DRENTORKOL-3810 file (N, C-alpha, C; in nm, 4 decimals):
REM DRENTORKOL-3810
@n.u->0.0815; n.v->-0.1192; n.w->0.0000; ca.u->0.0000; ca.v->0.0000; ca.w->0.0000; c.u->0.0862; c.v->0.1262; c.w->0.0000
@n.u->0.1936; n.v->0.1254; n.w->0.0825; ca.u->0.2807; ca.v->0.2422; ca.w->0.0887; c.u->0.3490; c.v->0.2655; c.w->-0.0454
@n.u->0.3899; n.v->0.1591; n.w->-0.1126; ca.u->0.4570; ca.v->0.1710; ca.w->-0.2409; c.u->0.3630; c.v->0.2301; c.w->-0.3459
@n.u->0.2394; n.v->0.1812; n.w->-0.3516; ca.u->0.1454; ca.v->0.2335; ca.w->-0.4510; c.u->0.1101; c.v->0.3796; c.w->-0.4218
@n.u->0.1039; n.v->0.4162; n.w->-0.2940; ca.u->0.0767; ca.v->0.5556; ca.w->-0.2576; c.u->0.1926; c.v->0.6445; c.w->-0.3001
@n.u->0.3149; n.v->0.5963; n.w->-0.2822; ca.u->0.4323; ca.v->0.6727; ca.w->-0.3252; c.u->0.4321; c.v->0.6918; c.w->-0.4762
@n.u->0.3933; n.v->0.5867; n.w->-0.5491; ca.u->0.3858; ca.v->0.5962; ca.w->-0.6945; c.u->0.2825; c.v->0.7002; c.w->-0.7375
@n.u->0.1674; n.v->0.6996; n.w->-0.6744; ca.u->0.0619; ca.v->0.7957; ca.w->-0.7069; c.u->0.1088; c.v->0.9378; c.w->-0.6769
@n.u->0.1680; n.v->0.9594; n.w->-0.5599; ca.u->0.2176; ca.v->1.0914; ca.w->-0.5226; c.u->0.3277; c.v->1.1354; c.w->-0.6190
@n.u->0.4188; n.v->1.0463; n.w->-0.6518; ca.u->0.5258; ca.v->1.0776; ca.w->-0.7463; c.u->0.4718; c.v->1.1122; c.w->-0.8836
@n.u->0.3721; n.v->1.0367; n.w->-0.9291; ca.u->0.3110; ca.v->1.0629; ca.w->-1.0597; c.u->0.2425; c.v->1.1990; c.w->-1.0598
@n.u->0.1641; n.v->1.2287; n.w->-0.9578; ca.u->0.0949; ca.v->1.3574; ca.w->-0.9492; c.u->0.1943; c.v->1.4728; c.w->-0.9401
@n.u->0.3030; n.v->1.4539; n.w->-0.8680; ca.u->0.4051; ca.v->1.5583; ca.w->-0.8578; c.u->0.4673; c.v->1.5872; c.w->-0.9936
@n.u->0.4913; n.v->1.4825; n.w->-1.0719; ca.u->0.5515; ca.v->1.5029; ca.w->-1.2035; c.u->0.4564; c.v->1.5761; c.w->-1.2970
@n.u->0.3266; n.v->1.5545; n.w->-1.2828; ca.u->0.2288; ca.v->1.6263; ca.w->-1.3641; c.u->0.2317; c.v->1.7751; c.w->-1.3290
@n.u->0.2324; n.v->1.8067; n.w->-1.2011; ca.u->0.2352; ca.v->1.9463; ca.w->-1.1567; c.u->0.3626; c.v->2.0148; c.w->-1.2040
@n.u->0.4757; n.v->1.9483; n.w->-1.1907; ca.u->0.6037; ca.v->2.0058; ca.w->-1.2333; c.u->0.6057; c.v->2.0227; c.w->-1.3847
@n.u->0.5554; n.v->1.9254; n.w->-1.4591; ca.u->0.5538; ca.v->1.9344; ca.w->-1.6044; c.u->0.4660; c.v->2.0481; c.w->-1.6516
@n.u->0.3466; n.v->2.0642; n.w->-1.5952; ca.u->0.2588; ca.v->2.1710; ca.w->-1.6402; c.u->0.3147; c.v->2.3070; c.w->-1.6012
@n.u->0.3851; n.v->2.3141; n.w->-1.4899; ca.u->0.4452; ca.v->2.4412; ca.w->-1.4488; c.u->0.5555; c.v->2.4824; c.w->-1.5441
@n.u->0.6264; n.v->2.3865; n.w->-1.6010; ca.u->0.7359; ca.v->2.4196; ca.w->-1.6910; c.u->0.6851; c.v->2.4738; c.w->-1.8242
@n.u->0.5587; n.v->2.4510; n.w->-1.8580; ca.u->0.5011; ca.v->2.5016; ca.w->-1.9813; c.u->0.4350; c.v->2.6378; c.w->-1.9617
@n.u->0.4291; n.v->2.6851; n.w->-1.8417; ca.u->0.3674; ca.v->2.8128; ca.w->-1.8103; c.u->0.4754; c.v->2.9120; c.w->-1.7693
@n.u->0.4791; n.v->3.0257; n.w->-1.8401; ca.u->0.5805; ca.v->3.1250; ca.w->-1.8081; c.u->0.5198; c.v->3.2645; c.w->-1.8129
@n.u->0.5229; n.v->3.3314; n.w->-1.6997; ca.u->0.4800; ca.v->3.4706; ca.w->-1.6931; c.u->0.6020; c.v->3.5581; c.w->-1.7144
@n.u->0.5928; n.v->3.6471; n.w->-1.8113; ca.u->0.7035; ca.v->3.7382; ca.w->-1.8413; c.u->0.6687; c.v->3.8779; c.w->-1.7915
@n.u->0.7613; n.v->3.9380; n.w->-1.7202; ca.u->0.7445; ca.v->4.0744; ca.w->-1.6710; c.u->0.7940; c.v->4.1717; c.w->-1.7773
@n.u->0.7072; n.v->4.2654; n.w->-1.8126; ca.u->0.7421; ca.v->4.3689; ca.w->-1.9097; c.u->0.7153; c.v->4.5036; c.w->-1.8440
@n.u->0.8155; n.v->4.5901; n.w->-1.8408; ca.u->0.8004; ca.v->4.7238; ca.w->-1.7823; c.u->0.8204; c.v->4.8280; c.w->-1.8922
@n.u->0.7264; n.v->4.9215; n.w->-1.8998; ca.u->0.7341; ca.v->5.0285; ca.w->-1.9984; c.u->0.7150; c.v->5.1610; c.w->-1.9252
@n.u->0.8050; n.v->5.2551; n.w->-1.9535; ca.u->0.7934; ca.v->5.3895; ca.w->-1.8983; c.u->0.7378; c.v->5.4822; c.w->-2.0056
@n.u->0.6502; n.v->5.5750; n.w->-1.9630; ca.u->0.5978; ca.v->5.6799; ca.w->-2.0499; c.u->0.6420; c.v->5.8136; c.w->-1.9912
@n.u->0.6747; n.v->5.9086; n.w->-2.0789; ca.u->0.7322; ca.v->6.0355; ca.w->-2.0327; c.u->0.6447; c.v->6.1555; c.w->-2.0687
@n.u->0.6749; n.v->6.2682; n.w->-2.0081; ca.u->0.6076; ca.v->6.3933; ca.w->-2.0431; c.u->0.6454; c.v->6.4399; c.w->-2.1835
@n.u->0.7481; n.v->6.3813; n.w->-2.2419; ca.u->0.7918; ca.v->6.4154; ca.w->-2.3776; c.u->0.7224; c.v->6.3279; c.w->-2.4827
@n.u->0.6082; n.v->6.2711; n.w->-2.4458; ca.u->0.5296; ca.v->6.1854; ca.w->-2.5359; c.u->0.6127; c.v->6.0720; c.w->-2.5963
@n.u->0.6704; n.v->5.9901; n.w->-2.5089; ca.u->0.7478; ca.v->5.8764; ca.w->-2.5583; c.u->0.7393; c.v->5.7596; c.w->-2.4608
@n.u->0.7517; n.v->5.6403; n.w->-2.5177; ca.u->0.7740; ca.v->5.5196; ca.w->-2.4393; c.u->0.9243; c.v->5.4964; c.w->-2.4381
@n.u->0.9753; n.v->5.4271; n.w->-2.3371; ca.u->1.1191; ca.v->5.4005; ca.w->-2.3307; c.u->1.1615; c.v->5.2814; c.w->-2.4160
@n.u->1.0682; n.v->5.2209; n.w->-2.4862; ca.u->1.0998; ca.v->5.1080; ca.w->-2.5734; c.u->1.0118; c.v->5.1138; c.w->-2.6970
@n.u->1.0584; n.v->5.0532; n.w->-2.8030; ca.u->0.9816; ca.v->5.0442; ca.w->-2.9276; c.u->0.9421; c.v->4.8994; c.w->-2.9582
@n.u->0.9878; n.v->4.8054; n.w->-2.8724; ca.u->0.9589; ca.v->4.6641; ca.w->-2.8948; c.u->0.9207; c.v->4.5979; c.w->-2.7636
@n.u->0.8137; n.v->4.5195; n.w->-2.7679; ca.u->0.7717; ca.v->4.4382; ca.w->-2.6540; c.u->0.7812; c.v->4.2921; c.w->-2.6982
@n.u->0.8771; n.v->4.2188; n.w->-2.6423; ca.u->0.9002; ca.v->4.0798; ca.w->-2.6809; c.u->0.8172; c.v->3.9859; c.w->-2.5940
@n.u->0.7463; n.v->3.8940; n.w->-2.6588; ca.u->0.6605; ca.v->3.7999; ca.w->-2.5861; c.u->0.6942; c.v->3.6535; c.w->-2.6149
@n.u->0.7976; n.v->3.6268; n.w->-2.6921; ca.u->0.8335; ca.v->3.4893; ca.w->-2.7281; c.u->0.8604; c.v->3.4060; c.w->-2.6035
@n.u->0.8032; n.v->3.2865; n.w->-2.6000; ca.u->0.8245; ca.v->3.1954; ca.w->-2.4878; c.u->0.7371; c.v->3.2237; c.w->-2.3672
@n.u->0.6550; n.v->3.3253; n.w->-2.3740; ca.u->0.5692; ca.v->3.3618; ca.w->-2.2602; c.u->0.4276; c.v->3.3074; c.w->-2.2805
@n.u->0.3666; n.v->3.2614; n.w->-2.1739; ca.u->0.2265; ca.v->3.2222; ca.w->-2.1801; c.u->0.1374; c.v->3.3317; c.w->-2.1224
@n.u->0.2008; n.v->3.4223; n.w->-2.0495; ca.u->0.1282; ca.v->3.5313; ca.w->-1.9862; c.u->0.2232; c.v->3.6508; c.w->-1.9750
@n.u->0.1685; n.v->3.7699; n.w->-1.9900; ca.u->0.2477; ca.v->3.8925; ca.w->-1.9759; c.u->0.1980; c.v->3.9694; c.w->-1.8543
@n.u->0.2911; n.v->4.0060; n.w->-1.7691; ca.u->0.2629; ca.v->4.0962; ca.w->-1.6573; c.u->0.3241; c.v->4.2299; c.w->-1.6969
@n.u->0.2387; n.v->4.3209; n.w->-1.7414; ca.u->0.2819; ca.v->4.4481; ca.w->-1.7981; c.u->0.2661; c.v->4.5602; c.w->-1.6961
@n.u->0.3736; n.v->4.6324; n.w->-1.6722; ca.u->0.3701; ca.v->4.7483; ca.w->-1.5827; c.u->0.3996; c.v->4.8734; c.w->-1.6640
@n.u->0.3032; n.v->4.9659; n.w->-1.6641; ca.u->0.3227; ca.v->5.0958; ca.w->-1.7271; c.u->0.3451; c.v->5.1970; c.w->-1.6164
@n.u->0.4533; n.v->5.2728; n.w->-1.6297; ca.u->0.4852; ca.v->5.3765; ca.w->-1.5311; c.u->0.4979; c.v->5.5092; c.w->-1.6044
@n.u->0.4185; n.v->5.6067; n.w->-1.5613; ca.u->0.4292; ca.v->5.7417; ca.w->-1.6165; c.u->0.5349; c.v->5.8128; c.w->-1.5329
@n.u->0.6537; n.v->5.8268; n.w->-1.5883; ca.u->0.7672; ca.v->5.8823; ca.w->-1.5139; c.u->0.7706; c.v->6.0348; c.w->-1.5166
@n.u->0.6739; n.v->6.0957; n.w->-1.5845; ca.u->0.6677; ca.v->6.2413; ca.w->-1.5897; c.u->0.6004; c.v->6.3002; c.w->-1.4670
@n.u->0.5727; n.v->6.4301; n.w->-1.4753; ca.u->0.5109; ca.v->6.5023; ca.w->-1.3637; c.u->0.3770; c.v->6.5651; c.w->-1.3993
@n.u->0.3456; n.v->6.5738; n.w->-1.5278; ca.u->0.2227; ca.v->6.6401; ca.w->-1.5696; c.u->0.0991; c.v->6.5557; c.w->-1.5368
@n.u->-0.0121; n.v->6.6202; n.w->-1.5058; ca.u->-0.1352; ca.v->6.5467; ca.w->-1.4740; c.u->-0.1924; c.v->6.4786; c.w->-1.5977
@n.u->-0.2771; n.v->6.3796; n.w->-1.5757; ca.u->-0.3281; ca.v->6.3034; ca.w->-1.6893; c.u->-0.4165; c.v->6.3864; c.w->-1.7824
@n.u->-0.4791; n.v->6.4924; n.w->-1.7329; ca.u->-0.5592; ca.v->6.5777; ca.w->-1.8206; c.u->-0.4723; c.v->6.6494; c.w->-1.9232
@n.u->-0.3486; n.v->6.6798; n.w->-1.8874; ca.u->-0.2571; ca.v->6.7506; ca.w->-1.9768; c.u->-0.1692; c.v->6.6562; c.w->-2.0582
@n.u->-0.1195; n.v->6.5478; n.w->-1.9964; ca.u->-0.0245; ca.v->6.4581; ca.w->-2.0617; c.u->-0.0449; c.v->6.3151; c.w->-2.0120
@n.u->-0.1693; n.v->6.2685; n.w->-2.0197; ca.u->-0.1992; ca.v->6.1325; ca.w->-1.9773; c.u->-0.1480; c.v->6.0294; c.w->-2.0756
@n.u->-0.1132; n.v->5.9128; n.w->-2.0230; ca.u->-0.0681; ca.v->5.8028; ca.w->-2.1083; c.u->-0.1333; c.v->5.6730; c.w->-2.0634
@n.u->-0.1639; n.v->5.5911; n.w->-2.1617; ca.u->-0.2042; ca.v->5.4530; ca.w->-2.1367; c.u->-0.1255; c.v->5.3663; c.w->-2.2337
@n.u->-0.1474; n.v->5.2380; n.w->-2.2266; ca.u->-0.0830; ca.v->5.1468; ca.w->-2.3205; c.u->-0.1879; c.v->5.0467; c.w->-2.3639
@n.u->-0.2139; n.v->5.0450; n.w->-2.4934; ca.u->-0.3136; ca.v->4.9560; ca.w->-2.5534; c.u->-0.2410; c.v->4.8655; c.w->-2.6511
@n.u->-0.2799; n.v->4.7392; n.w->-2.6544; ca.u->-0.2213; ca.v->4.6418; ca.w->-2.7472; c.u->-0.3319; c.v->4.5888; c.w->-2.8368
@n.u->-0.3037; n.v->4.5879; n.w->-2.9676; ca.u->-0.4002; ca.v->4.5340; ca.w->-3.0636; c.u->-0.3267; c.v->4.4871; c.w->-3.1881
@n.u->-0.4020; n.v->4.4236; n.w->-3.2759; ca.u->-0.3482; ca.v->4.3927; ca.w->-3.4079; c.u->-0.3225; c.v->4.5255; c.w->-3.4785
@n.u->-0.2160; n.v->4.5311; n.w->-3.5558; ca.u->-0.1828; ca.v->4.6535; ca.w->-3.6278; c.u->-0.3007; c.v->4.7006; c.w->-3.7133
@n.u->-0.3726; n.v->4.6073; n.w->-3.7733; ca.u->-0.4852; ca.v->4.6410; ca.w->-3.8607; c.u->-0.6020; c.v->4.7051; c.w->-3.7859
@n.u->-0.6100; n.v->4.6874; n.w->-3.6546; ca.u->-0.7188; ca.v->4.7445; ca.w->-3.5742; c.u->-0.6814; c.v->4.8771; c.w->-3.5086
@n.u->-0.5558; n.v->4.9147; n.w->-3.5151; ca.u->-0.5068; ca.v->5.0300; ca.w->-3.4395; c.u->-0.5823; c.v->5.1594; c.w->-3.4719
@n.u->-0.5982; n.v->5.1918; n.w->-3.5966; ca.u->-0.6637; ca.v->5.3171; ca.w->-3.6363; c.u->-0.8056; c.v->5.3255; c.w->-3.5808
@n.u->-0.8821; n.v->5.2190; n.w->-3.5941; ca.u->-1.0201; ca.v->5.2192; ca.w->-3.5444; c.u->-1.0251; c.v->5.2286; c.w->-3.3922
@n.u->-0.9286; n.v->5.1687; n.w->-3.3258; ca.u->-0.9231; ca.v->5.1744; ca.w->-3.1795; c.u->-0.8911; c.v->5.3160; c.w->-3.1330
@n.u->-0.7976; n.v->5.3805; n.w->-3.1988; ca.u->-0.7630; ca.v->5.5184; ca.w->-3.1635; c.u->-0.8842; c.v->5.6097; c.w->-3.1843
@n.u->-0.9571; n.v->5.5906; n.w->-3.2934; ca.u->-1.0781; ca.v->5.6700; ca.w->-3.3191; c.u->-1.1822; c.v->5.6466; c.w->-3.2108
@n.u->-1.2043; n.v->5.5212; n.w->-3.1737; ca.u->-1.3018; ca.v->5.4887; ca.w->-3.0684; c.u->-1.2594; c.v->5.5467; c.w->-2.9339
@n.u->-1.1303; n.v->5.5452; n.w->-2.9064; ca.u->-1.0787; ca.v->5.5994; ca.w->-2.7802; c.u->-1.1001; c.v->5.7501; c.w->-2.7730
@n.u->-1.0760; n.v->5.8175; n.w->-2.8831; ca.u->-1.0962; ca.v->5.9627; ca.w->-2.8868; c.u->-1.2435; c.v->5.9959; c.w->-2.8636
@n.u->-1.3328; n.v->5.9196; n.w->-2.9246; ca.u->-1.4766; ca.v->5.9402; ca.w->-2.9046; c.u->-1.5170; c.v->5.9130; c.w->-2.7599
@n.u->-1.4516; n.v->5.8172; n.w->-2.6956; ca.u->-1.4833; ca.v->5.7849; ca.w->-2.5551; c.u->-1.4506; c.v->5.9036; c.w->-2.4654
@n.u->-1.3433; n.v->5.9741; n.w->-2.4962; ca.u->-1.3076; ca.v->6.0954; ca.w->-2.4245; c.u->-1.2345; c.v->6.0750; c.w->-2.2934
@n.u->-1.1958; n.v->6.1881; n.w->-2.2358; ca.u->-1.1179; ca.v->6.1888; ca.w->-2.1128; c.u->-1.1934; c.v->6.1250; c.w->-1.9967
@n.u->-1.3234; n.v->6.1498; n.w->-1.9863; ca.u->-1.4028; ca.v->6.0957; ca.w->-1.8755; c.u->-1.3973; c.v->5.9430; c.w->-1.8704
@n.u->-1.3728; n.v->5.8817; n.w->-1.9856; ca.u->-1.3626; ca.v->5.7353; ca.w->-1.9923; c.u->-1.2182; c.v->5.6920; c.w->-2.0153
@n.u->-1.1215; n.v->5.7783; n.w->-1.9774; ca.u->-0.9783; ca.v->5.7475; ca.w->-1.9885; c.u->-0.9336; c.v->5.7164; c.w->-2.1312
@n.u->-1.0033; n.v->5.7691; n.w->-2.2295; ca.u->-0.9723; ca.v->5.7388; ca.w->-2.3693; c.u->-0.9615; c.v->5.5884; c.w->-2.3912
@n.u->-1.0485; n.v->5.5159; n.w->-2.3218; ca.u->-1.0502; ca.v->5.3698; ca.w->-2.3319; c.u->-1.1386; c.v->5.3296; c.w->-2.4493
@n.u->-1.0824; n.v->5.2585; n.w->-2.5444; ca.u->-1.1582; ca.v->5.2259; ca.w->-2.6647; c.u->-1.2733; c.v->5.1279; c.w->-2.6419
@n.u->-1.2604; n.v->5.0403; n.w->-2.5449; ca.u->-1.3688; ca.v->4.9477; ca.w->-2.5134; c.u->-1.4176; c.v->4.8632; c.w->-2.6292
@n.u->-1.3282; n.v->4.8157; n.w->-2.7142; ca.u->-1.3695; ca.v->4.7290; ca.w->-2.8249; c.u->-1.3129; c.v->4.5888; c.w->-2.8044
@n.u->-1.3757; n.v->4.4944; n.w->-2.8708; ca.u->-1.3299; ca.v->4.3549; ca.w->-2.8604; c.u->-1.1963; c.v->4.3327; c.w->-2.9297
@n.u->-1.1487; n.v->4.4314; n.w->-3.0044; ca.u->-1.0222; ca.v->4.4175; ca.w->-3.0766; c.u->-0.9003; c.v->4.4520; c.w->-2.9910
@n.u->-0.9241; n.v->4.4967; n.w->-2.8699; ca.u->-0.8136; ca.v->4.5290; ca.w->-2.7791; c.u->-0.7653; c.v->4.4005; c.w->-2.7120
@n.u->-0.6366; n.v->4.3719; n.w->-2.7228; ca.u->-0.5777; ca.v->4.2546; ca.w->-2.6571; c.u->-0.5616; c.v->4.2823; c.w->-2.5077
@n.u->-0.5109; n.v->4.4018; n.w->-2.4767; ca.u->-0.4906; ca.v->4.4431; ca.w->-2.3369; c.u->-0.4813; c.v->4.5944; c.w->-2.3339
@n.u->-0.5156; n.v->4.6536; n.w->-2.2183; ca.u->-0.5071; ca.v->4.7997; ca.w->-2.2050; c.u->-0.4942; c.v->4.8384; c.w->-2.0588
@n.u->-0.4101; n.v->4.9372; n.w->-2.0350; ca.u->-0.4007; ca.v->4.9948; ca.w->-1.9011; c.u->-0.4979; c.v->5.1118; c.w->-1.8939
@n.u->-0.5190; n.v->5.1616; n.w->-1.7736; ca.u->-0.5976; ca.v->5.2841; ca.w->-1.7587; c.u->-0.5079; c.v->5.4027; c.w->-1.7941
@n.u->-0.5668; n.v->5.5191; n.w->-1.8059; ca.u->-0.4924; ca.v->5.6414; ca.w->-1.8334; c.u->-0.4223; c.v->5.6868; c.w->-1.7063
@n.u->-0.2930; n.v->5.7166; n.w->-1.7170; ca.u->-0.2115; ca.v->5.7545; ca.w->-1.6016; c.u->-0.1595; c.v->5.8966; c.w->-1.6147
@n.u->-0.1508; n.v->5.9644; n.w->-1.5014; ca.u->-0.0853; ca.v->6.0942; ca.w->-1.4943; c.u->0.0555; c.v->6.0756; c.w->-1.4397
@n.u->0.1309; n.v->6.1843; n.w->-1.4370; ca.u->0.2684; ca.v->6.1798; ca.w->-1.3888; c.u->0.2803; c.v->6.1147; c.w->-1.2518
@n.u->0.3769; n.v->6.0238; n.w->-1.2386; ca.u->0.4028; ca.v->5.9553; ca.w->-1.1123; c.u->0.3172; c.v->5.8329; c.w->-1.0864
@n.u->0.2211; n.v->5.8048; n.w->-1.1731; ca.u->0.1326; ca.v->5.6890; ca.w->-1.1517; c.u->0.1847; c.v->5.5649; c.w->-1.2236
@n.u->0.1453; n.v->5.4493; n.w->-1.1707; ca.u->0.1856; ca.v->5.3195; ca.w->-1.2252; c.u->0.0660; c.v->5.2257; c.w->-1.2243
@n.u->0.0573; n.v->5.1405; n.w->-1.3245; ca.u->-0.0443; ca.v->5.0347; ca.w->-1.3248; c.u->0.0169; c.v->4.9073; c.w->-1.3808
@n.u->-0.0230; n.v->4.7943; n.w->-1.3235; ca.u->0.0196; ca.v->4.6631; ca.w->-1.3705; c.u->-0.1033; c.v->4.5825; c.w->-1.4094
@n.u->-0.0981; n.v->4.5225; n.w->-1.5282; ca.u->-0.2041; ca.v->4.4345; ca.w->-1.5755; c.u->-0.1412; c.v->4.3027; c.w->-1.6183
@n.u->-0.2202; n.v->4.1977; n.w->-1.6225; ca.u->-0.1729; ca.v->4.0667; ca.w->-1.6666; c.u->-0.2705; c.v->4.0144; c.w->-1.7719
@n.u->-0.2154; n.v->3.9575; n.w->-1.8782; ca.u->-0.3002; ca.v->3.9022; ca.w->-1.9836; c.u->-0.2307; c.v->3.7825; c.w->-2.0493
@n.u->-0.3086; n.v->3.6883; n.w->-2.1027; ca.u->-0.2494; ca.v->3.5688; ca.w->-2.1654; c.u->-0.2018; c.v->3.5974; c.w->-2.3076
@n.u->-0.0931; n.v->3.5359; n.w->-2.3461; ca.u->-0.0431; ca.v->3.5526; ca.w->-2.4823; c.u->-0.1237; c.v->3.4690; c.w->-2.5820
@n.u->-0.2132; n.v->3.3864; n.w->-2.5340; ca.u->-0.2983; ca.v->3.3074; ca.w->-2.6235; c.u->-0.3897; c.v->3.3978; c.w->-2.7072
@n.u->-0.4007; n.v->3.5243; n.w->-2.6680; ca.u->-0.4802; ca.v->3.6203; ca.w->-2.7461; c.u->-0.4103; c.v->3.6588; c.w->-2.8770
@n.u->-0.2795; n.v->3.6360; n.w->-2.8848; ca.u->-0.2041; ca.v->3.6662; ca.w->-3.0064; c.u->-0.2156; c.v->3.5494; c.w->-3.1036
@n.u->-0.2287; n.v->3.5812; n.w->-3.2306; ca.u->-0.2373; ca.v->3.4794; ca.w->-3.3355; c.u->-0.1145; c.v->3.4891; c.w->-3.4249
@n.u->-0.0521; n.v->3.3764; n.w->-3.4499; ca.u->0.0660; ca.v->3.3723; ca.w->-3.5376; c.u->0.0306; c.v->3.4308; c.w->-3.6743
@n.u->0.1264; n.v->3.5032; n.w->-3.7310; ca.u->0.1054; ca.v->3.5615; ca.w->-3.8627; c.u->0.0390; c.v->3.6988; c.w->-3.8605
@n.u->0.0014; n.v->3.7468; n.w->-3.7438; ca.u->-0.0612; ca.v->3.8785; ca.w->-3.7295; c.u->0.0406; c.v->3.9739; c.w->-3.6678
@n.u->0.0459; n.v->4.0953; n.w->-3.7173; ca.u->0.1344; ca.v->4.1969; ca.w->-3.6603; c.u->0.0586; c.v->4.2709; c.w->-3.5499
@n.u->0.1281; n.v->4.2953; n.w->-3.4382; ca.u->0.0669; ca.v->4.3626; ca.w->-3.3232; c.u->0.1442; c.v->4.4883; c.w->-3.2876
@n.u->0.0706; n.v->4.5856; n.w->-3.2345; ca.u->0.1276; ca.v->4.7128; ca.w->-3.1916; c.u->0.0851; c.v->4.7426; c.w->-3.0484
@n.u->0.1684; n.v->4.8205; n.w->-2.9790; ca.u->0.1260; ca.v->4.8816; ca.w->-2.8531; c.u->0.1353; c.v->5.0319; c.w->-2.8735
@n.u->0.0419; n.v->5.1065; n.w->-2.8120; ca.u->0.0338; ca.v->5.2493; ca.w->-2.8379; c.u->-0.0468; c.v->5.3187; c.w->-2.7284
@n.u->-0.0352; n.v->5.4503; n.w->-2.7264; ca.u->-0.1100; ca.v->5.5340; ca.w->-2.6329; c.u->-0.2288; c.v->5.5936; c.w->-2.7080
@n.u->-0.3488; n.v->5.5912; n.w->-2.6469; ca.u->-0.4681; ca.v->5.6425; ca.w->-2.7143; c.u->-0.5070; c.v->5.7846; c.w->-2.6713
@n.u->-0.4250; n.v->5.8502; n.w->-2.5875; ca.u->-0.4503; ca.v->5.9920; ca.w->-2.5577; c.u->-0.4433; c.v->6.0656; c.w->-2.6922
@n.u->-0.5361; n.v->6.1586; n.w->-2.7180; ca.u->-0.5409; ca.v->6.2232; ca.w->-2.8503; c.u->-0.4053; c.v->6.2764; c.w->-2.8986
@n.u->-0.3688; n.v->6.2340; n.w->-3.0192; ca.u->-0.2461; ca.v->6.2767; ca.w->-3.0832; c.u->-0.1221; c.v->6.1974; c.w->-3.0462
@n.u->-0.1294; n.v->6.1149; n.w->-2.9434; ca.u->-0.0095; ca.v->6.0450; ca.w->-2.8963; c.u->0.0264; c.v->5.9220; c.w->-2.9794
@n.u->-0.0722; n.v->5.8554; n.w->-3.0376; ca.u->-0.0439; ca.v->5.7280; ca.w->-3.1065; c.u->0.0465; c.v->5.7442; c.w->-3.2286
@n.u->0.0580; n.v->5.8658; n.w->-3.2793; ca.u->0.1452; ca.v->5.8869; ca.w->-3.3958; c.u->0.2913; c.v->5.8622; c.w->-3.3624
@n.u->0.3310; n.v->5.8918; n.w->-3.2364; ca.u->0.4718; ca.v->5.8710; ca.w->-3.1992; c.u->0.4895; c.v->5.7746; c.w->-3.0820
@n.u->0.3850; n.v->5.7562; n.w->-3.0031; ca.u->0.3939; ca.v->5.6628; ca.w->-2.8885; c.u->0.3405; c.v->5.5278; c.w->-2.9340
@n.u->0.4226; n.v->5.4579; n.w->-3.0095; ca.u->0.3828; ca.v->5.3312; ca.w->-3.0697; c.u->0.5046; c.v->5.2402; c.w->-3.0797
@n.u->0.4800; n.v->5.1109; n.w->-3.0660; ca.u->0.5871; ca.v->5.0129; ca.w->-3.0785; c.u->0.5332; c.v->4.8807; c.w->-3.1274
@n.u->0.6231; n.v->4.7880; n.w->-3.1552; ca.u->0.5869; ca.v->4.6553; ca.w->-3.2061; c.u->0.5855; c.v->4.5528; c.w->-3.0946
@n.u->0.4878; n.v->4.4632; n.w->-3.1008; ca.u->0.4837; ca.v->4.3471; ca.w->-3.0123; c.u->0.5348; c.v->4.2302; c.w->-3.0955
@n.u->0.6421; n.v->4.1679; n.w->-3.0502; ca.u->0.6979; ca.v->4.0544; ca.w->-3.1234; c.u->0.6561; c.v->3.9253; c.w->-3.0552
@n.u->0.6190; n.v->3.8288; n.w->-3.1381; ca.u->0.5727; ca.v->3.6992; ca.w->-3.0859; c.u->0.6865; c.v->3.5994; c.w->-3.0843
END
């Protein structure tokens, strides 16, 4: 009986260890500045099953004047998302609220930080992805590539 119990426990332990090795949360930190820029132009997600994304607004200006968020979508959806975000307005944090958004932080003012977590299973191979800020006028220069 003790031997069979050890075998069962050993088998279950190997399942837990095996499934844990296939799951990887990757920490990604992005800074946004009062100069309308992100500190990176590329967000790498290869080998990750989940992304823990931290956006930090390292500037000092309030969000009404120089707010920043970070939205991730397929490149082909970016224009429509930016338009929807502008229509949503400041009261709704320029949040596009569409099903085409992979992930999005709230709008941050200087000194604020937000962390979100999302699965990489939302990305589809063969599709190009972008991250960008939807505060009016910012997406033209506050944009980068998400690499799979």
